[in-house]
N, C-alpha and C positions, 0 to 999 in steps of 0.2 A: 504493500500500500504506500509506503514511503516513496518508492520509485514512481508510482502512479502520480502522486501529488507533486513531486518534483517536475515530472514531465508536463503535468497540467500547467504549472506556473510558467513554464518556458514554451508552452504550445504556440505554434504559429509565429514565433519570433524569428525563426530561420526557415528558409524554404518557402514554397508556394502551395503545397498540397492543400492547406486549409485556408487559402486566400482566394477571394472572389476574382472572377475573370469577366469584366463587363463587356457588353456590346460597345465597341468603340466605333462610333458612326463616322465613317469616312464619307464626307458629304459636301465637299467643296473642291476647289483646285488645291491639290495636296502638295505640301512641301516636305521633303524627307527630313529636314532639320527640325521643323515644327513637330512632325510626328515623333521624332526622337525626344524632343522636349516634353511632349505630353506623356509619352511612355514613362519617362523618368518621374514625372509628377504622380503618375499612378503608383509607382513604387513607393514614393514618399507617403502616399495615402494608405499604404498597407494592402495594396492590391497585388495580385499575382501575375498580371499580364492583361491582355485584351484580345477579343475577337475582332479581327480586321474586317469590318462589316461595311460593304458598299451600301450607301444609304441615300435617302431622298436628298437631292441637291448636288450629288457628285458631278464634278466637272472634269476631273482627270479621266481620260478615256478608259473604260473598264477593260481589264485584262490586256491592256496595251503594254508596251515595254516600259513606258513611264509608270504605269501601275505596278508592274513587277519590280521596278527599281524601289518603289516605296515599300513593297512587301519585303524585299531583301534588306533594306535599311532597318526595318523594325525587327526582323529576325536577328540581325546583327546586334542591335541595341538590346533586345531581350536577352540574348545569350550573354552579353557582357554584364547584365544586371541579375542574372539568375531568374529571369521571368519567362513567361510564355507568350509567344506570338502565335495565336490560334487563327486558323483559317476559317473562312465563311464561304459557302458555295454558291452564292448568287449575287446579282446586282439587285439590291433591295430584296423583296420577298413576294410570293412564295418561291421556294426552290424548285428547280427543274428546267428553267428556260435558258440558263447560262447567258443571261443578259440579252436574250432575244435570239441567240444563235440557233437553238433547237427549234422553236416555232417556225423559223425561216426555212426549214427543210421541207415543208409542205403539209397538206391536210392530214396525212397519215400520222403526223407527229402532234397534231393539235388536240386539245381537250374537247370531248364530245359530250353533249347533254341530250338525254331523251326528251322529246317534245311530243305532246299529244294534241292533235287538232280535232275538234268535235264540230260537226256540221249536220244539218238535216239532210236527208237523202237527195233532195232536189238541188242543193247548192253545189257549186263547182269548187274544187280544191285546186289552187294554183299548182302547176307542176313543180316538183322539188327533187333535184337529183340526189338529195340525201334522204329520201323516203325509204323506210324500212319495210312497212307493211300497212295494209288497210284492213279494217274489220267492220263488219256490219253488226249493229246491236239489234237483235231480233227477239221476239217473244215466242217461246215454245213451251206449251203446256203450262202457261202461267209463270214461266221463269225467264228472266233476261239471259240471253246467250249471245256470245260473240262468235261470228263466223268470218274467218279470213277469206278475202276475195281479191280478185283482180278484174279489171274491166268494170262492168255494170254491177251495182250492189244487188244482192239477192232479194226476191219478193219479201215483203213484210218488214223491210229495214226501217227501224225507227230513228236511227242516228248512225252516222259514219264516223269512225274513229281512225284517224291516220296517225301512225307513229313514224317519226323521223328524228334525225339528230341534228343538232346545231353546234357549230364550232365556236370556240372562244380563242383569244390570243394566247392562252396558257397551253400547257402540254398535257398529253395523255399518259399519265403515270401508271395506267393499267397495262401499258405495253412495255415489255422488257426491251424492245428495240429503242424506244424513246429514252429509257434510262441509260442504255449503252451510249447513245449519242450525247446525253448530258455528261456522262463521265468523260467522253472524248473531248468535249468542248470546255469542261470546267475543271475536272480533277487532273487529267493528264497534263494540261499546261502548267499547273502548279508544280507537279512532279518534275517537269522539264526545267522550269525556271529555277528550282532549288536543287537540281541534281548535282551541280558542281560542288555544293556545300555538303549534301547529305548522301550522294550516291543514289542507289535505287530506292532506299527507304528513308523516310523522315525519322527524326529523333530530336532529343534535346529541346531546344527552344520552340519547336513546332509540334506541340503535343497532339493536336487533333483538328478536326474540321466540323463545322456546324451546318446542319441542314435545317431550314426554317420553313415550317408550315407546308410541307408537301401535302397534296390533297387531291381528291377527285371532287367533282361537282355533285350536287344533289341530283339524283337520277342519272348516274354516269352511263355512258355508252362507250364501247371500244370495239374495234374490228376483231380483237381477240376474244371478246366476251362470249359470243354464241357457242364457239367450239369448246371453250373452257366449261361453260354451263352444261353442255351435253356430256362432256367427259366426267364431270363430278356427279351429275344427277340423272343422266340418261333421258333428258327431256329437251324439247325444242324451246329455246328462250323466246323466239319470235312469237310462237303460238301462245306463250304464257304472258306476253306483254300486257294485255288488258287487266290481268289480275294484280299487277303492280299498282294500279290506280283504283280499281273498283273491286268490290267484294263479290267476285264471281269465282266459281269452282273453289278449290282449296287455296284461296288467295294467300292465307298465312304461310302455307308451305312454299308457294312460289316466291313470296317476298323473302323468306328465310334463305331459300336456295340462291336467289339473285344476289343478296348482300354477302352471303358466304363466298360466292364465286368472285365478286368484286374484291373482297378482302384478300383472297388467295392471290389474285393477279397483282394487286398492289404490293402486298408484302413480299411475294416471291420475285416480282419484277423490279421493284424499286429498292425497298429497304434491304433485303437480303443481298442484292447485287452490289449496292454501294458498300454495305458492311463488309463483304468479302474483299472488295478492292482496298478498303481502308486497312483491313487486317493484313493483307499482302504488302502494304506499304508502311506498316508500323505506325498508323495513325489511329487515334481514338475517333470513332464515328459517334458524334453527339448531335444534339439539337432536339427538336420536338416536332410532332406531327400536328395537324390542324385540329382545333376544337375538341380537345381531350376531355372536357369538363363533364359532359352528361352522356347518357346512353343515346339520346336522340341526336345530339350534335356529332357524336362519333359515327353513328349510322349514316348521317348525311354526307360526311366529308372524308372519313378514313376507314369506315367499316367497323373497326375496333382498334383501340390504342395499344392494348397490351401485346398483341402478337408482333407489332413492329419492334418492341423493345428487345425481343430475343436477339435481334441482329445488330443492335447498337451496343458497342462496348462501353459507352457512357450515355445511357438513355437520359432523356430530359423532358421537361414540361414547360408550359408558358403560364405564368401566374400574373394576372393583370389587375390593376386598380388598387385603391386603398381599401383593402378588405382581406379577409383570410381565405376566401374561396372554399371549394368543396374538399371534403376528405377524399372523395373518389379520385380527384385529380392527382393528388400526391400518392395515395396508396396504390393506385394502379402501377405507377412506374417503380416505386420502391419495392413493391412485392416482386415484380418481375426481375428487378436488378438483383435482389437477394437470392431468388431462385436460380439465377444464372451466375452464381459464383460470387455474390457479394460485390457487384460492380458499384462504382460511384454513380451518383444520380445528380444531374444538373437541373437547375431551375432558372429560366429566364424570368427574373423577378423585378418588381417595382415599376414596370412600365405602366403608364397612364395614371400614376399616383398623384401627379400634379406638382408644380413647383414648390408648393408649401408643405409637402409631406415631411414630417419630422423624422429625425434619426431614431426617435423612440418608436414611431410607427413602423419604420423600416425594420428595426430590430424585432418587433412583434411579428410582422409578416414573415420575416426570415425564420425566426425561431419556431413558429407554427409549422413551417415546412420542414425544418430540421427535425422536429419531433416526429413528423410523418415520414422521415427517411431521406429527405433531400440532403445532399452532402457537398454540392459545388454551386455557389451562387454565381449566376451570370447577371450582373446588375444592368438593368435597362434604364439609363442609356448614358454613354459618355460621348458628347458631341465634339467633333473636331471643330465645328464652326456653328454659331448661332445665327448666321446671316439669313435674313428673309424667313421663308416658311420653316426653316430648320428649327427655330426656337419653339415652334408649336408641334414638333414631331413627337407626339405622345410623351410629354415631359413627365418627370424631371430629367435634366442632365445632371448626373451625379459626378461632376467633373470640374475642371478648372474654372468653369463659369460661376460656380456657387461660392458664396462668401465664406463658407465653412471648409472649403477644400484647400489644402490637403489635411491640415493639422487636426481639426475637429472630426472630420470624416474618418480619420485613422482610428479614433476611439471606438467607433462602431466596428471597423474591420478587425481590430485586435480582439475585441470581445467575441465576434463571430468565429475567429480562428480557434479560440480556446473551447468554445462550445462544440465546434465541429470536431476538434481533436478528441474531446471526451466522448462524443457520440460515434467515434470511429473505433473505440476500444471494445474488445469483447464481442458479444453477439446479442442481437435483439431477442428478447423473450416474446415469442409469438407462436402459441400452440394451436391457434384456431385458424382454419382455412375457410374463407367465405367464397362460395361459387359466384363468379361474375355473371350477371344476367344480360349481357349485351345482346345475345341472340334473341331474347324476348323482344327487344326494340325492333329488331329486323322484321319479325313477323307482323308488327303493327304499323310500321311506317308506310304511308301510301303516297309518298312523294311530296305531300304538302301539309299533312296533319299527323301528329304523333298518334292519333287514334287510341289514346290510353297509354302510350309508351312513356309519356311524361310522368304519369302516376308511378309506374314501376321505377323510373329514374329517381323520383323524389323519395320513394320508399327505400330504395337501395342506399341513398345518401343518408336518410334519417337513421336507418339501421346502423350504418357505419359510424355516425356521430354518437349513437347510443353506446355502441361497443367501446368507443373511445372514452366516453364519460364514465362508463362502468369499469374502466381500468383493465380491459382485456387486450392482450397483445394479439393482433390478428393480421392476416394478409389475404389478398384476393387470389383465387385460382381461376385463371382464364381457361375456358374449355378447349380452345385450340392448343394452348400450352400443355394442358392436362393430357390431351390426346397424344402429344409428341413426347412428353417428359414425365408423365405421371405413372406411379406404381404403388403397390402396397408391400411394406416390409415390416415385420415384427409388430404388427398391430398399428402401424402408423401410415398415414398417407404421405408419400414422398412426391415432391414436385421439384425436379432438378436437384439442387443442393439443399433443399429445405424439407423438413418433415413436420407433421401436425398430428395432434392427438384427437382432435375433433373437427368436424366439418359442419358448417352452417349453410343451409340452402335458403336464399332469400326468396321473396315472391317471384315466380317465374311462370312464363307461358310454355316454354319449351326447354328441353335439356338434350344434350348430345347422347347418342347411344353409348359412345365410349366413356362419357362421364358416368352414366348410369351403371355400366359394368364395373367401373373402378370403385364406385361407392358401394356396390354389392360386395365386392371383394373386401373392402375396408370393414364393413359391418361384420362379415363372416370371420374376419381376423380379430374381432373384438373392439373395433373402433366405434366412435359415437357420431351419429349424424342427427342433426336437429333441423327440422323444417320450420321456417318462420313465415307465417302467412300463407299465401295461396300456393298450392302445389301445381306443377306443370301437367297439362293434359296432352302435350305433344312431345315427340321425340324426333330430333333433327328436323323440326318444323312441321312434321306430319302428325295428324291425329293418332295418338297411341297412348293408352292408359298405363303403360308399363312403369313409367317414372312415378305417376300418381300412386299406383298400387304399392310400389316400393316405399315411397315416403310415408304412406299411410301407416306403415308398420314401424316407422322411426319416431323419435321424440318430436313433439310439436310445441311451438310457442307462438303467441300472438305478437304483433309488432309493438304492443304497449310496453313501455320501459320497465314497469314494475315486474310484469311476468317474465320479461326477458332476463332481468336481474336474477329472479328466482331460478330460472332454468340454468343460467350460467353457474350459479352457486353449486349445482349438482354435478357439474362437469369437471373433469380432471384438468383444470386450467389454473394457471397462476394469475392472481388478480391483485391490483392495487385498488384499495377502497378509499375513495375521496369523499369526505363529508364536509362540504364547505359552501359558502355563498359564492357567487360568480360562476364561471365556466372553467373549472380546472380540468386539464387533460395531462396525460403523463406517458412517457416512454420508459421502459424498463430494459436494462441490459445486464447480462452476466459478464463480469470481468474477472476471470479466474474464479476464485471463491467469493469474490465481493459482488455487490449489487449496486448498480448505478441507476438513478432515477432522475429524469428531466421533467420538471413540472412547470406547466405554463398556464397563466390566466388568459384564456382565449377571449375574455371580455375586454373590449377596447375602452370601456367607460367606467366600469364598476370595480371596486376593490373586492378581492376574494379572501375570505378568512374562514378557517375551520381546522380540520385535522385530516391527516392521511394515515391509513393503516397499511404499512409496507410489509411485503412478504419476506421478512428477514428478522433474525434475532440479534443482529450485530449492532454496535453503536453507529449512529448516523452523523455524518459530517456534511456541512454546507460548503460547497466550492464556489468561490466568487470569480466569475469569468472576466470581471473588469480588472481585478488586481492579481489573480492567481492565488489568493490567500484562502485558508481553510479555517472553519470554526466548528466546534462540536455543538450539536443541537441537543437541547433537553428532549428526552423521549421517555416513553412508558411501554413496558412489555404488556402485550395483550395476547394471551395464548401463545401461539408460535409466531406472532407478528410483533412489529414495533410501531407504536403510534407517535407521530410528531405533529406539532402545530404547523399550520401553513398560513402565511400572511403575505399576500402578494398584491401589489398595486395593479390597477388596470394595465394590461399589456406586460405585466411583470413575469419573471420566470426564476427558477432556482434549480441548481444542480445538487443532488444529494448522493453521497457515497456511503454505503453501509459496509463497513469492513473492520479490520483489527483496530484496537485502541491506539490512539495517538496521544500520549500524555501531555504534549506541549500545545494541544489544540484547546483554546478557551471556549467555555460555554457562551452561547449567544442568545440571551433572553431578549424579549421585545423592548421597544422604547415607549416612553410616555412623553407628551409634549406640553409645554406651557407657553404663554405669550412672552415675547422677547422684551417687553418694556416699552419705552417711549419712542417708537418710530412714528413720526408724524409727517404729513406732506409739507412741502413738495419734495419730489426727487429732482435732482439736477440732471439734465440730459447732456451728454457729450457724444455726438455721433463721431465714430472713429474714421469716417471718410466723408467726403462732401455729400450733402443731401441731394435728392433726385426728384424729378417730376417727369411723368410720361405724358407726352402730347400725342394723343391717338386720334384726334379729329381735326379736319382741315376743310377749307373751301378750296376749289380747284377750277382750272380752266384749261382749255386747249390753247395752243399758241394763236394769238390774235383774237381769241374769243372772250366772252364775259365770264366773270367769276360766278360760281354757283351761288344760288340764293341762300342755301342752308349748308351748314357743315356736314360732312360725311366721315364716317370712320375710315381710316386709311385702308384697313384690310378690305372693306367693302368697295372702296374705289379700285383697289387692286383687282378684285374679282370682276368688276364691271369692265375694266380696261382690257383684261387679258383675253376676253372673248371677242375683241375687236381688232381692227387693223392698227399697225404701228402709228404712233403720233407723238408730237411734242406736248408735254404736259407741265403745268405749273401747280404747285401745292403751296398754300399759305396757312401757316399756323399762327395763332394768337396767344399771347400770355400777358397777364397784368402783373406789374412789378411795383411794389411799394417800398423799395430800398434803393440805395445807390448800387447799380449793377457792378461797377468796378470794385467796390468794397466786397462784393460777394464772390468775385472771381468766377463769374458764370461761364460755363463752357457748354457747347452743344455736342451731344453724342449722336452720331448717325452712322448709317451703313452706306457702302458704295460711294465714298466721297469722290472718287475719280470719275464717276458717271454723272455727278450732280454739279449744278452751279448754285451758289448760295447768295441770297440778299437778306440783310437784316435792316428793317425799317427803311427800305429803299436803297440801301448802300450795298454795293457788291463786296463780298467778303471772300478773300482767298482761302481755299481749302488747305490751310497749312495745319496739319494735325500735330497734336502733342503726344501722339502715341495711341495705344489702344487701352480699353478698359474692360475688364472681365472676360473678353473674348477677342479672338483675332479679327473679328468683323466689326467690332464697335469702336469707332474712331472718335477722338476728342478734338474739338476745334474751339479755341477761345473766341467768344463773341461779346464779352462784356463791354468793350469800348464802343460798340455800335448800338448797345441797348440803352434804355432810358426809363425813368419813372413813368408809370402809366401803361398804356396798351402798347405792346410790341408785336411786330409782324416779322415772322421768319419765313422766307420763301425759298423753296427748292424747285429746281427745274431739271428736266431730263427728257431724253427720247425713250418712249415706252414701247417695248416689243413684247407681245403676249405669248401665249402658249400654242404650240403646234397642236392641231386637232382639238382645239378648245370646243367644248360643248358636246363632243362625241363620247358616249359611254364606252369604256374599255375595261378589260379585266384588270384586277388589282396588280397583276404581275407586270402590266404595261403602265398603268396609271401611276404607280409609285415612282416611275422613272421620268414622268412628265412634269414640267414646271415652266413658268414664264421666264423668258430671258431677262426681263426687268422685274425687280421686286421692290415695291414701295412698302415702307414700314413706318411705324411710329418713330418719333424722335424723342430725345431725352435731354433735359437740362440738369447740370450738376453745379453745385456751388454752396457757399456759406449762406444759406437762407432757410426759412421754414415755409411750409405750404399751408395756406388757410383755405378751407372750403367755404365758399359763400353760401352754400346750401345747408350748412349744419350737418350733424351726424345723427344717425339712428342705429341703435344696436339691433342685431338680428341673429338668427340661428347660425349654428356652425361657427360661433365665435367671430362673427363678421360685424363690420360697421359699414353702413350705406350712406351715400351722399349723392346729390345731383351735381355738385360742383356749382359754378366753375371754380378753378383753383387760382390762387393769387400768391405770388412770392413775396414774403414779408420778412422783416428783420427777425433774427433768432431771439427767442425769450429763454429757451433752454430749460423749461420746467414742465413737469407733469405731476399732477396732484395724486395720481394713483399708480404710477409706474407704467402706464400704457402710453405709447408714443404716436400711434397712427392719427388719432384725433387731436394731437397736440403738436402738429407741425411736420409730421414725418409719414404721410400716407403712402408714399411710393418708395420709401427707403428700403434698401436691400442689403445693408451691411451689418456691422456689429455696433450696438449702442451701449454706452457706459452710463449707468445710473448710480448716483451717489447721494449720501446724506450723512450727517452726524447725529448721534443720539446719545442719550444718557442711560447708563445702566448701573444699578446700585447693589445688586445681590452678588454673592459669591459664585464661582464658576468651577464645578467639579471637572476633573480631567476628562471624563467620558461624555461631556456635553457636546451636542451637535446643534448647528444652526440649520433648520429645516425650512425649505421653501415649497410652496405649491408648484405644480407643473407650470413652467414659464411659457410665454407665448413666443416661441422661437425654438431653434434646434439645440441650443446648448446654453448652459448657465455657468459662468465663471464668477467666483466670489473672492473678494479680497477684504480682509478685516484688519484694520490698523496696520496697513502696509504688508500684511502677510497673505500670500496667495494660498487659498484653501483648496484650489483645484477646480476642475471643470466636470460638470455632469450633463449627460444627454438624455437620461431617462430616470424615472422614479426608482428609489427615493432620492430626492434632491436634498441630501443631508451632507453637511460640511462640519468636520470637527473644529471646535473653537476652544477647547480646554487649553489654557496657557496663552490664548490670544485675546479673547474677550476680557475686558478689565472694568473694574468699578470706575465710574466717572464717564467722561466723554469718549466715545468710540466713533471711528469713521468706517462706514461700510461702502464698498464699491462692488457693483455687480455688472457683469457684461453679458448681454443677451445677443446671440448671433442669429440673424434672420436668414431669409431665403430670397430668391428672385420673384416670388409670387406677386407681391404688390407692385413690383416694377413691370413685370411682363404679363400679368394676368393669368387666367381670364378675368377681366374686370366686369363683364356684362352678362354673366350666365345666370339663368333663373334660379339655379340651385345655390347661388351665392358663392359657395366654395365647393365645386363639384369634386367627388372622390374618384371619378373616372374622367381623365382629361386627354383629349386628342385634338387634332386640328379643328374639329367641328365645334368644340366648346368655346372657341374664340370668335365665332361668327354668328350672324343672324341665320335663321333657318329652323327646320324641324328638329326636334330632339332625335339624337342618333343612338347607335348601339351602346354608347357609353353612358347614356342617360337612363337610369333605372326608373321605370314607371313614368306616368304622366304622358301628356300628348301636347301637340301644338308647338309654338315657338319656344326656343330656349333662351331668347334674348331678353336682357334687362337693360332699360335705358339708364338707370342709375349706375354708379360705380360701387362695386362691392370689394371691400378690402378685408383681409384677415388681420386681427389685432396682433400687435407686437409689443413685447415688454414683459413686465411682471404681472402676476395674478395674486394680489393680496400681499400682506406683510409676512415676513418669516417668523417662525417661533423657535424656542429653544426646546431641545429634547435630550433625555438621558436614559440610560438603561434602567429598566425596572429592577427592583431589588428582589422580588419574589421569583425564585427559580423553580421549575418543575422537577420532579424526580427524573434523574438522568438515565434510569434504566440500567445502571451499571451493576 
């Protein structure tokens, strides 16, 4: 145990195994030296490298020699720093097109989608060379029947259904031929470009390659599909086409067989083929398939997620938005990874969380995934450039643009390294296998409606959440994987490298014959099978009561949590029993003779307090991932278990190790808190960089034309212009100033200065930049000498060239690569001023403040009565703010006293008391030791709160005020999109919405409670 604790304290400090590898968005004209600089900054932030990811806005020609020179520069820099330069296999996403090279090979290579046309018998159908077949819907003996025909429809036809396929600009990944072309155009060129360095095989600084969202469409068609369907099922797919859409014949069987065939073609043709190429070239094959979250989404786009993971040496998922997501998403991939030899598991995490997501929320989302088996963070996103549309590319950018990068961000990465090291030790305790019901969704999906499949998906997720809350270690067993790798030995179900003592069958419509036979063998060998909810009435999609009859002789439980708990109590399973408020979940690992428990409060808002009954009789120690320190926890023996108190803040977690006694580990009782004394308003504000204001509205005109009557948001002017012919345009921004501009050292921050001409109050201003700010694309120009008290006008002029193919819908694989040649953006002013809103402020939900504006630049007062700065002069500020005051304190200060703050409105809180730096915290508890520092009499307290780019960059005008899912659409007028959960209509808000920044209440003093519990020794 001493060795374990020593290694835990040092975990992640050397090497990159437990360090995140972010998506590094190569999204502009690339400079090898800038790439080297950014890679070095990643290392300073505690990251292990980056995925070199062609992204929206890329101007360096993809896969050109210039591109390859950038790849080689990063490989060289990564090798010198002991980091990883990971490859990415596409220009944007989804993978498969090789930047358009594969689709250009012809229709055989293009993605195909089944289309059904329905017309009355008298109507004409326009000829279509992509027609597959025609059917007449007729009535026979009171039953609707489809009759295939050519020429004239048969007598009695009520409706004609024509089936054809439609092509998109994406590729047909059901065809092994298409994947071979993808490898030739995308993978082989990387091997050739780096062959001089690595020879035939990759190694060292190029660990692997990422494939991103490969997919088929909903209702896929492929030239290879009919033959494969006949080979697998002995049926004619064309004859069965009507049953995919309507409930005719044994439609459930047809749908099952169709999706099973699609899955085989996709897995065997794409994933397996690329996996074999990567294995031959010593590359980890990683990434994630499309839409892994639910049974229905998998059916629509990938068939099933888990079978793909068999062929990925480092399988992964995509976890989006500021939320925890589903258990299903993580458990699918971690189950398969463990079954195939304990592979590491990647998650593309944090995408769409928004510019304001806190490091505490990032920790929470990451640790939820770690608890469910994820072991390699791929942080989304690290932007090379924020120019133009790039800053709205599913933010945040967790990179050099953020004010907390790299020093504060490293605090998070160091913690994650220790947690990941701990969860890499020993082996997961998971004795229960849960059959995955994806094939049930196949039988129900009719191409447009889940037809009940969403209920099975929800029940499967709810069952998984119940098992997690009930402290049961479990994994999923996919039926295709069971068919290939399942067996029974010594009374246990074996799936690859894993074995299980019990099997749980969730509500299902159908079960594979091979699964049924395996479960029969398992029961005959003494294993336990529990059926929860509805038993299947089909086998391999076909009506057959064999599975129902078998399960009727097994144990049963309803989905209700209480009955499920009682059923689990009777099974030979190791359980952690959590009795607490909040939403506590836990992972249990065996590390030699010791037990490791990772406990997380999955509730993002509420404190969790209670007790945990751990399946161990050994002393329990608490491991601190922030410091590497260890403390003994008070505990009580209860039968053959040990009970400990659990006290976790919202989003909090703890690592507990039950093992041999450590005499030097101190007991860790809880704290109690008291008010700090006489802290009174105001706090003094000191912004540690110039204040900022965003100007996002302007009037405009074409050359020689009149100015628009009303202001327009710059982003909406951009959208209007990019649909039209090139033209010269002028933009005029206005700002009111109530101070001497030169005293404030006001500078303009803008993009593309070389393409613009600038006038301030009618005077031409040379675009002489002072350098960049926050990003390679944000240039600073001093303009204070041309400004004045009163209303100021800032005019920008340029030649605008829009987007090729504007207005024409295209597949995402093409659309991600399209953009306007000219990009108009908001501008920013920086200087020594404060910003007053003439419209006042209104507090609202999600800790926001709303105002109509307009905004006026005023002399600084540098005071806040409550520690909040947005409504006190700093609404757009995106840096670090220092708040200070002096206070009187009269009482004595014991050594174990801490100064405790409520959760700040920012990503980090640094505290200095009487000149002594007490440290920086990014998540609760925000406790700082003050024994020996706090003194009777006058004290000076200084706190620094680090912000984000949210109030600078927005979105400022979204109806959700602070959306928790953020992409390009959340910055514009229009209908609510896929990231807006619930609601309908427009997402636009005319007011400005800001998130608060600063302190939340006054700190209090705390110290250890004196009453300790029985330590169980």
